[in-house]
PyMOL Python script that loads the backbone (N, CA, C, O; Angstrom):
from pymol import cmd

cmd.read_pdbstr("""\
ATOM      1  N   MET A   1      -7.259   1.236 -15.822  1.00  0.00           N
ATOM      2  CA  MET A   1      -7.483   2.033 -14.538  1.00  0.00           C
ATOM      3  C   MET A   1      -6.733   3.269 -14.269  1.00  0.00           C
ATOM      4  O   MET A   1      -5.515   3.301 -14.445  1.00  0.00           O
ATOM      5  N   SER A   2      -7.344   4.206 -13.883  1.00  0.00           N
ATOM      6  CA  SER A   2      -6.813   5.537 -13.736  1.00  0.00           C
ATOM      7  C   SER A   2      -6.073   5.555 -12.414  1.00  0.00           C
ATOM      8  O   SER A   2      -6.539   5.066 -11.385  1.00  0.00           O
ATOM      9  N   PRO A   3      -5.016   6.085 -12.492  1.00  0.00           N
ATOM     10  CA  PRO A   3      -4.336   6.371 -11.003  1.00  0.00           C
ATOM     11  C   PRO A   3      -4.998   7.115 -10.054  1.00  0.00           C
ATOM     12  O   PRO A   3      -4.572   6.913  -8.917  1.00  0.00           O
ATOM     13  N   SER A   4      -6.063   8.055 -10.156  1.00  0.00           N
ATOM     14  CA  SER A   4      -6.481   8.816  -9.638  1.00  0.00           C
ATOM     15  C   SER A   4      -7.156   8.152  -8.045  1.00  0.00           C
ATOM     16  O   SER A   4      -7.722   7.059  -8.063  1.00  0.00           O
ATOM     17  N   PRO A   5      -7.059   8.697  -7.145  1.00  0.00           N
ATOM     18  CA  PRO A   5      -7.332   8.197  -5.919  1.00  0.00           C
ATOM     19  C   PRO A   5      -9.137   8.407  -5.928  1.00  0.00           C
ATOM     20  O   PRO A   5      -9.827   7.715  -5.180  1.00  0.00           O
ATOM     21  N   ASN A   6      -9.529   9.061  -6.521  1.00  0.00           N
ATOM     22  CA  ASN A   6     -10.914   9.196  -6.536  1.00  0.00           C
ATOM     23  C   ASN A   6     -11.656   8.506  -7.528  1.00  0.00           C
ATOM     24  O   ASN A   6     -12.829   8.763  -7.798  1.00  0.00           O
ATOM     25  N   THR A   7     -10.819   7.443  -8.185  1.00  0.00           N
ATOM     26  CA  THR A   7     -11.708   6.570  -9.132  1.00  0.00           C
ATOM     27  C   THR A   7     -12.557   5.422  -8.586  1.00  0.00           C
ATOM     28  O   THR A   7     -12.001   4.391  -8.207  1.00  0.00           O
ATOM     29  N   PRO A   8     -13.737   5.550  -8.539  1.00  0.00           N
ATOM     30  CA  PRO A   8     -14.585   4.414  -7.816  1.00  0.00           C
ATOM     31  C   PRO A   8     -14.121   3.226  -7.944  1.00  0.00           C
ATOM     32  O   PRO A   8     -13.791   2.897  -9.083  1.00  0.00           O
ATOM     33  N   GLY A   9     -13.981   2.381  -6.996  1.00  0.00           N
ATOM     34  CA  GLY A   9     -13.599   0.982  -6.534  1.00  0.00           C
ATOM     35  C   GLY A   9     -11.896   1.138  -6.426  1.00  0.00           C
ATOM     36  O   GLY A   9     -11.299   0.138  -6.028  1.00  0.00           O
ATOM     37  N   LEU A  10     -11.236   2.135  -6.704  1.00  0.00           N
ATOM     38  CA  LEU A  10      -9.749   2.172  -7.055  1.00  0.00           C
ATOM     39  C   LEU A  10      -9.499   1.790  -5.134  1.00  0.00           C
ATOM     40  O   LEU A  10      -8.556   1.055  -4.839  1.00  0.00           O
ATOM     41  N   ARG A  11     -10.287   2.277  -4.149  1.00  0.00           N
ATOM     42  CA  ARG A  11      -9.696   2.230  -2.632  1.00  0.00           C
ATOM     43  C   ARG A  11     -10.199   0.622  -2.252  1.00  0.00           C
ATOM     44  O   ARG A  11      -9.996   0.191  -1.117  1.00  0.00           O
ATOM     45  N   THR A  12     -10.658   0.044  -2.968  1.00  0.00           N
ATOM     46  CA  THR A  12     -10.919  -1.543  -2.574  1.00  0.00           C
ATOM     47  C   THR A  12      -9.424  -2.280  -2.945  1.00  0.00           C
ATOM     48  O   THR A  12      -9.184  -3.419  -2.543  1.00  0.00           O
ATOM     49  N   LEU A  13      -8.730  -1.725  -3.522  1.00  0.00           N
ATOM     50  CA  LEU A  13      -7.586  -2.468  -3.596  1.00  0.00           C
ATOM     51  C   LEU A  13      -6.520  -2.197  -2.553  1.00  0.00           C
ATOM     52  O   LEU A  13      -5.390  -2.633  -2.774  1.00  0.00           O
ATOM     53  N   GLN A  14      -6.763  -1.524  -1.439  1.00  0.00           N
ATOM     54  CA  GLN A  14      -6.075  -1.164  -0.218  1.00  0.00           C
ATOM     55  C   GLN A  14      -6.042  -2.375   0.742  1.00  0.00           C
ATOM     56  O   GLN A  14      -5.327  -2.339   1.744  1.00  0.00           O
ATOM     57  N   PHE A  15      -7.084  -3.830   0.340  1.00  0.00           N
ATOM     58  CA  PHE A  15      -7.298  -4.675   1.468  1.00  0.00           C
ATOM     59  C   PHE A  15      -6.983  -5.873   0.975  1.00  0.00           C
ATOM     60  O   PHE A  15      -7.176  -6.106  -0.218  1.00  0.00           O
ATOM     61  N   GLY A  16      -6.380  -6.936   1.931  1.00  0.00           N
ATOM     62  CA  GLY A  16      -6.655  -8.363   1.814  1.00  0.00           C
ATOM     63  C   GLY A  16      -5.639  -8.922   0.426  1.00  0.00           C
ATOM     64  O   GLY A  16      -4.485  -8.701   0.058  1.00  0.00           O
ATOM     65  N   GLU A  17      -6.812  -9.768  -0.077  1.00  0.00           N
ATOM     66  CA  GLU A  17      -5.898 -10.419  -1.138  1.00  0.00           C
ATOM     67  C   GLU A  17      -5.508  -9.590  -2.448  1.00  0.00           C
ATOM     68  O   GLU A  17      -4.527  -9.714  -3.182  1.00  0.00           O
ATOM     69  N   GLN A  18      -6.482  -8.793  -2.503  1.00  0.00           N
ATOM     70  CA  GLN A  18      -6.244  -7.589  -3.494  1.00  0.00           C
ATOM     71  C   GLN A  18      -5.003  -6.982  -3.456  1.00  0.00           C
ATOM     72  O   GLN A  18      -4.237  -6.781  -4.399  1.00  0.00           O
ATOM     73  N   LEU A  19      -4.841  -6.650  -2.047  1.00  0.00           N
ATOM     74  CA  LEU A  19      -3.460  -5.620  -2.028  1.00  0.00           C
ATOM     75  C   LEU A  19      -2.236  -6.688  -1.927  1.00  0.00           C
ATOM     76  O   LEU A  19      -1.152  -6.204  -2.251  1.00  0.00           O
ATOM     77  N   ASP A  20      -2.216  -8.121  -1.516  1.00  0.00           N
ATOM     78  CA  ASP A  20      -1.397  -8.641  -1.516  1.00  0.00           C
ATOM     79  C   ASP A  20      -0.798  -9.054  -2.912  1.00  0.00           C
ATOM     80  O   ASP A  20       0.388  -9.267  -3.164  1.00  0.00           O
ATOM     81  N   ALA A  21      -1.901  -9.124  -3.785  1.00  0.00           N
ATOM     82  CA  ALA A  21      -1.505  -9.425  -5.182  1.00  0.00           C
ATOM     83  C   ALA A  21      -0.831  -8.410  -5.823  1.00  0.00           C
ATOM     84  O   ALA A  21      -0.067  -8.614  -6.766  1.00  0.00           O
ATOM     85  N   LEU A  22      -1.103  -7.198  -5.305  1.00  0.00           N
ATOM     86  CA  LEU A  22      -0.307  -6.018  -5.791  1.00  0.00           C
ATOM     87  C   LEU A  22       0.997  -6.116  -5.167  1.00  0.00           C
ATOM     88  O   LEU A  22       2.031  -6.150  -5.835  1.00  0.00           O
ATOM     89  N   LEU A  23       0.970  -6.170  -3.743  1.00  0.00           N
ATOM     90  CA  LEU A  23       2.455  -5.823  -3.117  1.00  0.00           C
ATOM     91  C   LEU A  23       3.329  -7.236  -3.497  1.00  0.00           C
ATOM     92  O   LEU A  23       4.473  -7.071  -3.920  1.00  0.00           O
ATOM     93  N   GLY A  24       2.910  -8.348  -3.382  1.00  0.00           N
ATOM     94  CA  GLY A  24       3.778  -9.371  -3.468  1.00  0.00           C
ATOM     95  C   GLY A  24       4.744  -9.281  -4.663  1.00  0.00           C
ATOM     96  O   GLY A  24       5.950  -9.253  -4.418  1.00  0.00           O
ATOM     97  N   PRO A  25       4.312  -9.235  -5.942  1.00  0.00           N
ATOM     98  CA  PRO A  25       5.456  -8.833  -6.947  1.00  0.00           C
ATOM     99  C   PRO A  25       6.182  -7.818  -7.003  1.00  0.00           C
ATOM    100  O   PRO A  25       7.262  -7.800  -7.592  1.00  0.00           O
ATOM    101  N   ILE A  26       5.647  -6.791  -6.361  1.00  0.00           N
ATOM    102  CA  ILE A  26       6.145  -5.349  -6.194  1.00  0.00           C
ATOM    103  C   ILE A  26       7.532  -5.801  -5.077  1.00  0.00           C
ATOM    104  O   ILE A  26       8.708  -5.570  -5.358  1.00  0.00           O
ATOM    105  N   ARG A  27       7.253  -6.205  -4.313  1.00  0.00           N
ATOM    106  CA  ARG A  27       8.256  -6.529  -3.164  1.00  0.00           C
ATOM    107  C   ARG A  27       9.410  -7.621  -3.654  1.00  0.00           C
ATOM    108  O   ARG A  27      10.615  -7.592  -3.405  1.00  0.00           O
ATOM    109  N   ALA A  28       8.613  -8.653  -4.476  1.00  0.00           N
ATOM    110  CA  ALA A  28       9.783  -9.632  -4.883  1.00  0.00           C
ATOM    111  C   ALA A  28      10.570  -8.932  -5.865  1.00  0.00           C
ATOM    112  O   ALA A  28      11.729  -9.328  -5.988  1.00  0.00           O
ATOM    113  N   ARG A  29      10.119  -7.803  -6.722  1.00  0.00           N
ATOM    114  CA  ARG A  29      11.061  -7.527  -7.581  1.00  0.00           C
ATOM    115  C   ARG A  29      12.072  -6.195  -7.002  1.00  0.00           C
ATOM    116  O   ARG A  29      13.197  -5.909  -7.411  1.00  0.00           O
ATOM    117  N   ALA A  30      11.346  -5.570  -6.026  1.00  0.00           N
ATOM    118  CA  ALA A  30      12.206  -4.887  -5.362  1.00  0.00           C
ATOM    119  C   ALA A  30      13.466  -5.626  -4.725  1.00  0.00           C
ATOM    120  O   ALA A  30      14.674  -5.498  -4.930  1.00  0.00           O
ATOM    121  N   THR A  31      12.954  -6.198  -4.135  1.00  0.00           N
ATOM    122  CA  THR A  31      14.186  -7.334  -3.449  1.00  0.00           C
ATOM    123  C   THR A  31      15.255  -7.783  -4.596  1.00  0.00           C
ATOM    124  O   THR A  31      16.471  -7.865  -4.422  1.00  0.00           O
ATOM    125  N   GLU A  32      14.734  -7.985  -5.492  1.00  0.00           N
ATOM    126  CA  GLU A  32      15.628  -8.361  -6.804  1.00  0.00           C
ATOM    127  C   GLU A  32      16.500  -7.259  -6.987  1.00  0.00           C
ATOM    128  O   GLU A  32      17.689  -7.433  -6.723  1.00  0.00           O
ATOM    129  N   LEU A  33      16.078  -6.054  -7.430  1.00  0.00           N
ATOM    130  CA  LEU A  33      16.785  -5.040  -7.820  1.00  0.00           C
ATOM    131  C   LEU A  33      17.615  -4.560  -6.563  1.00  0.00           C
ATOM    132  O   LEU A  33      18.707  -4.031  -6.772  1.00  0.00           O
ATOM    133  N   ASN A  34      17.204  -4.698  -5.403  1.00  0.00           N
ATOM    134  CA  ASN A  34      18.160  -4.215  -4.496  1.00  0.00           C
ATOM    135  C   ASN A  34      19.343  -5.158  -4.274  1.00  0.00           C
ATOM    136  O   ASN A  34      20.357  -4.582  -3.880  1.00  0.00           O
ATOM    137  N   THR A  35      19.420  -6.260  -4.411  1.00  0.00           N
ATOM    138  CA  THR A  35      20.352  -7.273  -4.498  1.00  0.00           C
ATOM    139  C   THR A  35      21.476  -6.987  -5.549  1.00  0.00           C
ATOM    140  O   THR A  35      22.668  -6.761  -5.343  1.00  0.00           O
ATOM    141  N   GLN A  36      20.619  -7.074  -7.020  1.00  0.00           N
ATOM    142  CA  GLN A  36      21.562  -6.944  -8.019  1.00  0.00           C
ATOM    143  C   GLN A  36      22.412  -5.721  -7.911  1.00  0.00           C
ATOM    144  O   GLN A  36      23.523  -5.803  -8.435  1.00  0.00           O
ATOM    145  N   SER A  37      22.021  -4.371  -7.205  1.00  0.00           N
ATOM    146  CA  SER A  37      22.566  -3.174  -7.233  1.00  0.00           C
ATOM    147  C   SER A  37      23.483  -2.890  -6.072  1.00  0.00           C
ATOM    148  O   SER A  37      24.436  -2.111  -6.035  1.00  0.00           O
ATOM    149  N   GLY A  38      22.874  -3.892  -4.877  1.00  0.00           N
ATOM    150  CA  GLY A  38      23.830  -3.850  -3.865  1.00  0.00           C
ATOM    151  C   GLY A  38      23.346  -2.727  -2.909  1.00  0.00           C
ATOM    152  O   GLY A  38      24.043  -2.456  -1.932  1.00  0.00           O
ATOM    153  N   ARG A  39      22.193  -2.064  -3.139  1.00  0.00           N
ATOM    154  CA  ARG A  39      21.440  -0.980  -2.456  1.00  0.00           C
ATOM    155  C   ARG A  39      20.119  -1.480  -1.984  1.00  0.00           C
ATOM    156  O   ARG A  39      19.522  -2.445  -2.461  1.00  0.00           O
ATOM    157  N   ASN A  40      19.731  -0.742  -1.019  1.00  0.00           N
ATOM    158  CA  ASN A  40      18.432  -1.103  -0.229  1.00  0.00           C
ATOM    159  C   ASN A  40      17.584   0.123  -0.296  1.00  0.00           C
ATOM    160  O   ASN A  40      17.411   0.931   0.617  1.00  0.00           O
ATOM    161  N   VAL A  41      17.068   0.156  -1.524  1.00  0.00           N
ATOM    162  CA  VAL A  41      15.929   1.091  -1.789  1.00  0.00           C
ATOM    163  C   VAL A  41      14.577   0.849  -1.091  1.00  0.00           C
ATOM    164  O   VAL A  41      13.869  -0.037  -1.568  1.00  0.00           O
ATOM    165  N   PRO A  42      14.240   1.368  -0.275  1.00  0.00           N
ATOM    166  CA  PRO A  42      12.949   1.215   0.674  1.00  0.00           C
ATOM    167  C   PRO A  42      11.690   1.091  -0.146  1.00  0.00           C
ATOM    168  O   PRO A  42      11.600   1.793  -1.153  1.00  0.00           O
ATOM    169  N   LEU A  43      10.551   0.142   0.229  1.00  0.00           N
ATOM    170  CA  LEU A  43       9.417   0.087  -0.183  1.00  0.00           C
ATOM    171  C   LEU A  43       8.361   0.763   0.421  1.00  0.00           C
ATOM    172  O   LEU A  43       8.157   0.422   1.586  1.00  0.00           O
ATOM    173  N   LEU A  44       7.586   1.677  -0.062  1.00  0.00           N
ATOM    174  CA  LEU A  44       6.689   2.377   1.134  1.00  0.00           C
ATOM    175  C   LEU A  44       5.410   2.296   0.410  1.00  0.00           C
ATOM    176  O   LEU A  44       5.270   2.180  -0.808  1.00  0.00           O
ATOM    177  N   ILE A  45       4.555   2.366   1.253  1.00  0.00           N
ATOM    178  CA  ILE A  45       2.964   2.347   0.720  1.00  0.00           C
ATOM    179  C   ILE A  45       2.308   3.591   1.347  1.00  0.00           C
ATOM    180  O   ILE A  45       2.497   3.828   2.540  1.00  0.00           O
ATOM    181  N   LYS A  46       1.596   4.338   0.635  1.00  0.00           N
ATOM    182  CA  LYS A  46       0.855   5.401   0.861  1.00  0.00           C
ATOM    183  C   LYS A  46      -0.725   5.094   1.328  1.00  0.00           C
ATOM    184  O   LYS A  46      -1.284   4.313   0.558  1.00  0.00           O
ATOM    185  N   ILE A  47      -1.437   5.499   2.295  1.00  0.00           N
ATOM    186  CA  ILE A  47      -2.337   4.950   2.802  1.00  0.00           C
ATOM    187  C   ILE A  47      -3.166   6.114   2.984  1.00  0.00           C
ATOM    188  O   ILE A  47      -2.704   7.218   3.272  1.00  0.00           O
ATOM    189  N   ALA A  48      -4.758   5.798   2.764  1.00  0.00           N
ATOM    190  CA  ALA A  48      -6.004   6.963   2.892  1.00  0.00           C
ATOM    191  C   ALA A  48      -6.152   7.004   4.243  1.00  0.00           C
ATOM    192  O   ALA A  48      -5.952   6.100   5.054  1.00  0.00           O
ATOM    193  N   PRO A  49      -6.561   8.255   4.445  1.00  0.00           N
ATOM    194  CA  PRO A  49      -6.803   8.667   6.077  1.00  0.00           C
ATOM    195  C   PRO A  49      -8.296   8.326   6.195  1.00  0.00           C
ATOM    196  O   PRO A  49      -8.868   8.450   7.278  1.00  0.00           O
ATOM    197  N   ASP A  50      -8.985   7.863   5.004  1.00  0.00           N
ATOM    198  CA  ASP A  50     -10.348   7.547   5.871  1.00  0.00           C
ATOM    199  C   ASP A  50     -10.629   6.026   5.894  1.00  0.00           C
ATOM    200  O   ASP A  50     -11.544   5.488   5.271  1.00  0.00           O
ATOM    201  N   MET A  51      -9.791   5.437   6.637  1.00  0.00           N
ATOM    202  CA  MET A  51     -10.118   3.851   6.945  1.00  0.00           C
ATOM    203  C   MET A  51     -10.482   3.801   8.195  1.00  0.00           C
ATOM    204  O   MET A  51     -10.072   4.528   9.099  1.00  0.00           O
ATOM    205  N   SER A  52     -11.442   2.739   8.282  1.00  0.00           N
ATOM    206  CA  SER A  52     -12.071   2.158   9.875  1.00  0.00           C
ATOM    207  C   SER A  52     -10.908   1.638  10.263  1.00  0.00           C
ATOM    208  O   SER A  52      -9.997   1.450   9.457  1.00  0.00           O
ATOM    209  N   ALA A  53     -10.791   1.281  11.830  1.00  0.00           N
ATOM    210  CA  ALA A  53      -9.691   0.467  12.544  1.00  0.00           C
ATOM    211  C   ALA A  53      -9.576  -0.664  12.003  1.00  0.00           C
ATOM    212  O   ALA A  53      -8.443  -1.136  11.899  1.00  0.00           O
ATOM    213  N   GLU A  54     -10.659  -1.361  11.542  1.00  0.00           N
ATOM    214  CA  GLU A  54     -10.674  -2.776  10.831  1.00  0.00           C
ATOM    215  C   GLU A  54      -9.870  -2.915   9.541  1.00  0.00           C
ATOM    216  O   GLU A  54      -9.181  -3.851   9.137  1.00  0.00           O
ATOM    217  N   GLU A  55     -10.150  -1.730   9.011  1.00  0.00           N
ATOM    218  CA  GLU A  55      -9.504  -1.561   7.486  1.00  0.00           C
ATOM    219  C   GLU A  55      -7.891  -1.349   7.796  1.00  0.00           C
ATOM    220  O   GLU A  55      -6.959  -1.819   7.144  1.00  0.00           O
ATOM    221  N   VAL A  56      -7.831  -0.639   8.795  1.00  0.00           N
ATOM    222  CA  VAL A  56      -6.283  -0.106   8.803  1.00  0.00           C
ATOM    223  C   VAL A  56      -5.489  -1.592   9.438  1.00  0.00           C
ATOM    224  O   VAL A  56      -4.319  -1.853   9.156  1.00  0.00           O
ATOM    225  N   ALA A  57      -6.229  -2.354  10.201  1.00  0.00           N
ATOM    226  CA  ALA A  57      -5.475  -3.714  10.723  1.00  0.00           C
ATOM    227  C   ALA A  57      -5.418  -4.666   9.389  1.00  0.00           C
ATOM    228  O   ALA A  57      -4.420  -5.379   9.289  1.00  0.00           O
ATOM    229  N   LEU A  58      -6.238  -4.721   8.537  1.00  0.00           N
ATOM    230  CA  LEU A  58      -6.109  -5.322   7.261  1.00  0.00           C
ATOM    231  C   LEU A  58      -5.013  -4.900   6.544  1.00  0.00           C
ATOM    232  O   LEU A  58      -4.207  -5.753   6.171  1.00  0.00           O
ATOM    233  N   MET A  59      -4.809  -3.561   6.243  1.00  0.00           N
ATOM    234  CA  MET A  59      -3.830  -3.191   5.726  1.00  0.00           C
ATOM    235  C   MET A  59      -2.542  -3.468   6.336  1.00  0.00           C
ATOM    236  O   MET A  59      -1.614  -3.893   5.648  1.00  0.00           O
ATOM    237  N   ALA A  60      -2.426  -3.262   7.556  1.00  0.00           N
ATOM    238  CA  ALA A  60      -1.385  -3.513   8.488  1.00  0.00           C
ATOM    239  C   ALA A  60      -0.801  -4.916   8.314  1.00  0.00           C
ATOM    240  O   ALA A  60       0.417  -5.082   8.386  1.00  0.00           O
ATOM    241  N   GLU A  61      -1.582  -5.854   8.103  1.00  0.00           N
ATOM    242  CA  GLU A  61      -1.378  -7.259   7.918  1.00  0.00           C
ATOM    243  C   GLU A  61      -0.897  -7.456   6.749  1.00  0.00           C
ATOM    244  O   GLU A  61      -0.080  -8.373   6.664  1.00  0.00           O
ATOM    245  N   SER A  62      -1.174  -6.821   5.719  1.00  0.00           N
ATOM    246  CA  SER A  62      -0.631  -7.101   4.276  1.00  0.00           C
ATOM    247  C   SER A  62       0.646  -6.533   4.371  1.00  0.00           C
ATOM    248  O   SER A  62       1.594  -7.146   3.881  1.00  0.00           O
ATOM    249  N   ILE A  63       0.856  -5.218   5.050  1.00  0.00           N
ATOM    250  CA  ILE A  63       2.077  -4.421   4.933  1.00  0.00           C
ATOM    251  C   ILE A  63       3.294  -5.412   5.677  1.00  0.00           C
ATOM    252  O   ILE A  63       4.441  -5.445   5.231  1.00  0.00           O
ATOM    253  N   ALA A  64       2.899  -6.127   6.755  1.00  0.00           N
ATOM    254  CA  ALA A  64       3.734  -7.076   7.453  1.00  0.00           C
ATOM    255  C   ALA A  64       3.968  -8.257   6.670  1.00  0.00           C
ATOM    256  O   ALA A  64       5.112  -8.712   6.698  1.00  0.00           O
ATOM    257  N   ARG A  65       3.112  -8.827   5.990  1.00  0.00           N
ATOM    258  CA  ARG A  65       3.046 -10.065   5.121  1.00  0.00           C
ATOM    259  C   ARG A  65       4.142  -9.550   3.901  1.00  0.00           C
ATOM    260  O   ARG A  65       4.964 -10.390   3.533  1.00  0.00           O
ATOM    261  N   ASN A  66       4.166  -8.527   3.423  1.00  0.00           N
ATOM    262  CA  ASN A  66       5.034  -8.317   2.272  1.00  0.00           C
ATOM    263  C   ASN A  66       6.222  -7.502   2.600  1.00  0.00           C
ATOM    264  O   ASN A  66       6.821  -6.823   1.766  1.00  0.00           O
ATOM    265  N   ALA A  67       6.557  -7.604   3.925  1.00  0.00           N
ATOM    266  CA  ALA A  67       7.718  -6.746   4.417  1.00  0.00           C
ATOM    267  C   ALA A  67       8.044  -5.366   3.743  1.00  0.00           C
ATOM    268  O   ALA A  67       9.136  -5.051   3.269  1.00  0.00           O
ATOM    269  N   LEU A  68       6.999  -4.661   3.779  1.00  0.00           N
ATOM    270  CA  LEU A  68       7.313  -3.359   3.379  1.00  0.00           C
ATOM    271  C   LEU A  68       7.981  -2.658   4.161  1.00  0.00           C
ATOM    272  O   LEU A  68       7.868  -2.852   5.372  1.00  0.00           O
ATOM    273  N   ASP A  69       8.897  -1.606   3.629  1.00  0.00           N
ATOM    274  CA  ASP A  69       9.730  -0.642   4.759  1.00  0.00           C
ATOM    275  C   ASP A  69       9.177   0.528   5.392  1.00  0.00           C
ATOM    276  O   ASP A  69       9.791   1.116   6.282  1.00  0.00           O
ATOM    277  N   GLY A  70       8.179   0.851   5.024  1.00  0.00           N
ATOM    278  CA  GLY A  70       7.234   2.173   5.549  1.00  0.00           C
ATOM    279  C   GLY A  70       5.968   2.285   5.175  1.00  0.00           C
ATOM    280  O   GLY A  70       5.363   1.543   4.402  1.00  0.00           O
ATOM    281  N   VAL A  71       5.487   3.429   5.855  1.00  0.00           N
ATOM    282  CA  VAL A  71       4.206   3.909   5.219  1.00  0.00           C
ATOM    283  C   VAL A  71       4.030   5.278   5.258  1.00  0.00           C
ATOM    284  O   VAL A  71       4.369   5.933   6.244  1.00  0.00           O
ATOM    285  N   ILE A  72       3.520   5.781   4.255  1.00  0.00           N
ATOM    286  CA  ILE A  72       3.143   7.410   4.072  1.00  0.00           C
ATOM    287  C   ILE A  72       1.588   7.700   4.577  1.00  0.00           C
ATOM    288  O   ILE A  72       0.644   7.359   3.865  1.00  0.00           O
ATOM    289  N   ALA A  73       1.416   8.269   5.690  1.00  0.00           N
ATOM    290  CA  ALA A  73       0.033   8.136   6.290  1.00  0.00           C
ATOM    291  C   ALA A  73      -0.722   8.809   5.926  1.00  0.00           C
ATOM    292  O   ALA A  73      -1.779   8.914   6.549  1.00  0.00           O
ATOM    293  N   THR A  74      -0.466   9.607   4.661  1.00  0.00           N
ATOM    294  CA  THR A  74      -1.476  10.539   4.399  1.00  0.00           C
ATOM    295  C   THR A  74      -1.830  10.210   3.045  1.00  0.00           C
ATOM    296  O   THR A  74      -1.184   9.285   2.553  1.00  0.00           O
ATOM    297  N   ASN A  75      -2.698  10.749   2.338  1.00  0.00           N
ATOM    298  CA  ASN A  75      -3.205  10.670   0.978  1.00  0.00           C
ATOM    299  C   ASN A  75      -4.353  11.605   0.733  1.00  0.00           C
ATOM    300  O   ASN A  75      -4.490  12.540   1.521  1.00  0.00           O
ATOM    301  N   THR A  76      -5.178  11.469  -0.246  1.00  0.00           N
ATOM    302  CA  THR A  76      -6.431  11.995  -0.331  1.00  0.00           C
ATOM    303  C   THR A  76      -7.720  11.642   0.105  1.00  0.00           C
ATOM    304  O   THR A  76      -8.218  10.575  -0.253  1.00  0.00           O
ATOM    305  N   THR A  77      -8.343  12.471   0.883  1.00  0.00           N
ATOM    306  CA  THR A  77      -9.614  12.093   1.662  1.00  0.00           C
ATOM    307  C   THR A  77     -10.687  12.112   0.725  1.00  0.00           C
ATOM    308  O   THR A  77     -10.617  12.752  -0.324  1.00  0.00           O
ATOM    309  N   VAL A  78     -11.880  11.298   1.129  1.00  0.00           N
ATOM    310  CA  VAL A  78     -12.887  11.631   0.498  1.00  0.00           C
ATOM    311  C   VAL A  78     -14.204  12.425   1.316  1.00  0.00           C
ATOM    312  O   VAL A  78     -15.373  12.575   0.962  1.00  0.00           O
ATOM    313  N   SER A  79     -13.476  12.858   2.563  1.00  0.00           N
ATOM    314  CA  SER A  79     -14.288  13.616   3.206  1.00  0.00           C
ATOM    315  C   SER A  79     -13.722  14.856   3.839  1.00  0.00           C
ATOM    316  O   SER A  79     -12.741  14.786   4.580  1.00  0.00           O
ATOM    317  N   ARG A  80     -14.226  15.809   3.604  1.00  0.00           N
ATOM    318  CA  ARG A  80     -13.765  17.322   4.450  1.00  0.00           C
ATOM    319  C   ARG A  80     -14.081  17.442   5.775  1.00  0.00           C
ATOM    320  O   ARG A  80     -13.530  18.248   6.524  1.00  0.00           O
ATOM    321  N   ALA A  81     -15.128  16.512   6.171  1.00  0.00           N
ATOM    322  CA  ALA A  81     -15.693  16.971   7.407  1.00  0.00           C
ATOM    323  C   ALA A  81     -14.692  16.757   8.541  1.00  0.00           C
ATOM    324  O   ALA A  81     -13.656  16.098   8.451  1.00  0.00           O
ATOM    325  N   GLY A  82     -15.160  17.435   9.671  1.00  0.00           N
ATOM    326  CA  GLY A  82     -14.113  17.215  10.710  1.00  0.00           C
ATOM    327  C   GLY A  82     -13.267  18.159  11.512  1.00  0.00           C
ATOM    328  O   GLY A  82     -12.455  17.722  12.327  1.00  0.00           O
TER     329      GLY A  82
END
""", "prot")
cmd.dss("prot")
cmd.show_as("cartoon", "prot")
cmd.util.cbc("prot")
cmd.orient("prot")
């Protein structure tokens, strides 16, 4: 899968079980590396600006479940309207 934010279907990975399946192992590995190094490197996620309120709520639940340290609240938009 291409890392491009414009790849069809890529944005579906932003929610629910698919997002948790990505974040869980990343959080676990980051915690392990932080413990080994004695450092605390924050784990952040960059979110898309084109989400509905329901989608934002779903993402926030995953962020909390996986104990991320922060959010980068800008990314590539699919719409230039506005």
